[in-house]
Every structure is written in structure tokens, then in C-alpha cells.
C-alpha positions as CSV (number, residue, x, y, z in Angstrom):
1,M,-0.1,0.1,0.0
2,L,2.9,2.2,1.1
3,A,5.0,1.8,-1.9
4,G,2.8,4.0,-4.4
5,L,3.7,7.0,-1.8
6,F,7.4,7.2,-2.8
7,L,9.4,8.0,-5.7
8,S,11.5,5.3,-6.9
9,G,14.1,7.1,-8.3
10,E,12.9,6.4,-12.0
11,D,9.7,7.2,-11.3
12,H,8.0,10.2,-11.6
13,V,11.0,12.5,-11.9
14,P,10.1,16.2,-13.7
15,G,12.4,17.0,-16.6
16,R,13.7,13.8,-17.4
17,H,16.1,14.4,-20.3
18,T,14.2,13.9,-23.9
19,G,16.7,14.2,-25.7
20,R,16.0,17.1,-27.5
21,V,17.9,20.2,-26.0
22,P,15.7,23.0,-24.2
23,E,17.6,25.8,-23.8
24,I,21.1,26.5,-24.7
25,F,23.7,27.5,-21.7
26,D,27.2,28.7,-22.3
27,V,29.8,27.8,-18.8
28,A,29.8,31.4,-17.3
29,Q,25.4,30.9,-17.2
30,A,25.6,27.4,-16.0
31,R,28.4,28.4,-13.8
32,A,26.6,31.4,-12.4
33,L,23.5,29.4,-11.7
34,M,25.5,26.9,-9.6
35,P,24.9,28.6,-6.0
36,A,21.3,28.3,-6.5
37,V,21.7,24.3,-7.7
38,H,23.9,23.7,-4.9
39,R,20.7,25.5,-2.4
40,Q,18.7,23.6,-4.0
41,A,20.6,20.3,-3.7
42,D,21.4,20.5,-0.4
43,E,17.0,20.5,0.7
44,I,16.8,17.7,-2.0
45,I,19.5,15.5,0.0
46,T,18.0,16.2,2.9
47,V,13.9,15.8,2.6
48,R,15.3,12.8,0.0
49,A,17.1,11.0,3.4
50,D,14.2,12.1,5.4
51,L,11.9,10.3,2.9
52,T,13.8,7.1,2.6
53,E,13.9,7.1,6.7
54,L,10.2,7.7,6.8
55,R,9.7,4.8,4.5
56,A,11.7,2.3,6.0
57,A,10.0,2.8,9.2
58,L,6.7,2.8,7.8
59,S,7.3,-0.1,5.6
60,R,8.3,-2.3,8.6
61,G,5.2,-0.8,10.5
62,Q,7.7,0.7,13.3
63,N,7.3,4.4,14.7
64,C,9.2,7.4,13.4
65,A,10.5,10.4,15.1
66,L,9.5,12.3,11.3
67,G,6.4,11.5,11.7
68,G,3.5,8.9,9.8
69,I,1.8,8.5,6.4
70,P,0.7,12.3,6.5
71,E,4.3,13.6,6.9
72,A,5.6,11.2,3.9
73,K,2.9,12.6,1.8
74,A,4.3,16.3,2.7
75,L,8.1,15.4,2.3
76,E,6.7,13.8,-1.4
77,A,5.7,17.2,-2.2
78,R,8.5,18.9,-1.5
79,L,11.0,16.3,-3.6
80,H,8.6,16.6,-6.2
81,E,8.7,20.4,-5.7
82,G,12.3,20.4,-5.3
83,L,13.3,18.2,-8.4
84,A,10.8,20.7,-10.9
85,W,12.7,23.6,-9.6
86,F,15.3,22.4,-12.1
87,T,13.5,22.0,-15.1
88,T,12.0,25.8,-14.2
89,Q,15.6,26.9,-14.7
90,G,16.3,25.0,-17.8
91,V,18.2,22.7,-16.7
92,V,17.9,18.9,-17.6
93,L,17.4,16.6,-14.4
94,K,19.0,13.3,-15.0
95,G,18.8,10.8,-11.7
96,F,17.7,12.0,-8.2
97,A,20.0,9.6,-6.0
98,P,22.6,11.0,-6.5
99,L,21.6,14.2,-8.3
100,L,22.9,14.3,-11.6
101,V,22.0,18.1,-13.6
102,D,22.9,19.1,-17.3
103,F,22.8,22.3,-18.7
104,P,22.4,22.1,-22.6
105,A,25.1,23.8,-24.4
106,H,27.2,24.1,-27.6
107,R,30.9,23.5,-27.4
108,G,32.9,23.5,-30.9
109,G,29.8,22.8,-33.2
110,D,28.7,20.2,-31.0
111,D,25.6,20.0,-28.7
112,V,27.2,18.9,-25.4
113,L,25.8,19.2,-21.7
114,L,27.9,20.8,-18.8
115,C,27.5,17.8,-16.4
116,W,26.9,18.3,-12.6
117,L,26.8,15.4,-10.3
118,E,25.8,15.3,-6.1
119,G,29.1,16.2,-4.2
120,E,30.6,18.0,-6.7
121,R,31.5,21.5,-5.7
122,E,31.8,23.5,-8.7
123,L,30.3,22.9,-12.5
124,G,33.8,21.2,-14.5
125,W,32.3,18.3,-16.6
126,Y,30.9,17.9,-20.2
127,H,29.6,15.5,-22.2
128,R,28.6,14.6,-25.8
129,V,24.5,14.5,-26.2
130,D,24.8,11.3,-27.7
131,L,27.0,9.9,-25.4
132,G,26.0,10.4,-21.7
133,F,27.8,10.1,-18.5
134,A,30.3,7.8,-19.6
135,G,31.7,10.2,-22.1
136,R,32.1,13.4,-19.4
137,R,35.4,15.1,-19.9
138,P,36.7,18.0,-18.0
139,L,35.8,21.6,-19.1
């Protein structure tokens, strides 16, 4: 019954990359947005951890200091809102555990994605659109 209340990491992630480049950033524009990305990521990481802990307790039928089903629903709403923020900024959300976001860009005549992964302090990587994460190179 509770499984439908929570994100799985693959389901319900707003802004999942569609292969279409929605907005183009240059490196300076993307880097200028990074302080806001970090603030948003910090909030999402906290909410994601709280929701995971609460979900585990609820699935075992245990009490949790974080609350019950209503609090889980509220955390889920906060998580959805936090994740949706990226698309409002023109940033492509590729994953949420860990957070992985791409900024559509051009580099050397190619469509590329400037790539940031949770835990990285700065935007320092890119990859061609057709190569994905495995094709990451330093900027």
C-alpha cells in the first residue's frame, strides 16, 4: 500500500531528459546558476534522506520521529517541488539519487551537456548529448 506514495528514483522525476535540447547555456551562465543549484540540492538531499528513513519505518510498521503517512506525503510533495525547480531553470534533471543535472550547451560546434553530479563543488564536466555520462570530459 505504501509503495505508491514514494519516488523510486526512476519514476515520477520531472524534467527527465528527452533527447531534445530545451535551452542553451554557456559555461558562464551555467556556473552563475551553481550557487542556487547547490542550495536546491542541499534541500533535496535532506528531504530525500528523511523520506527514505520514514518510508523504511512505515514499511516495517515502526514508529518514526519523522512522522507517519501524512508527513511522508508532505515530504514527497517537497521532493517533487524541489526536483521540478531544475526544469524551471532550463536545467535537465537526469537522476535524483544521486542528483545528476545537465545544462544544455554548445561546445566546438557540438550539442553538449554541461554536467554536474551531487557532491561536486563546481561545474567542471561536459559530455556530448549522444554519449551520456560515460563520455564525460573536463571543461
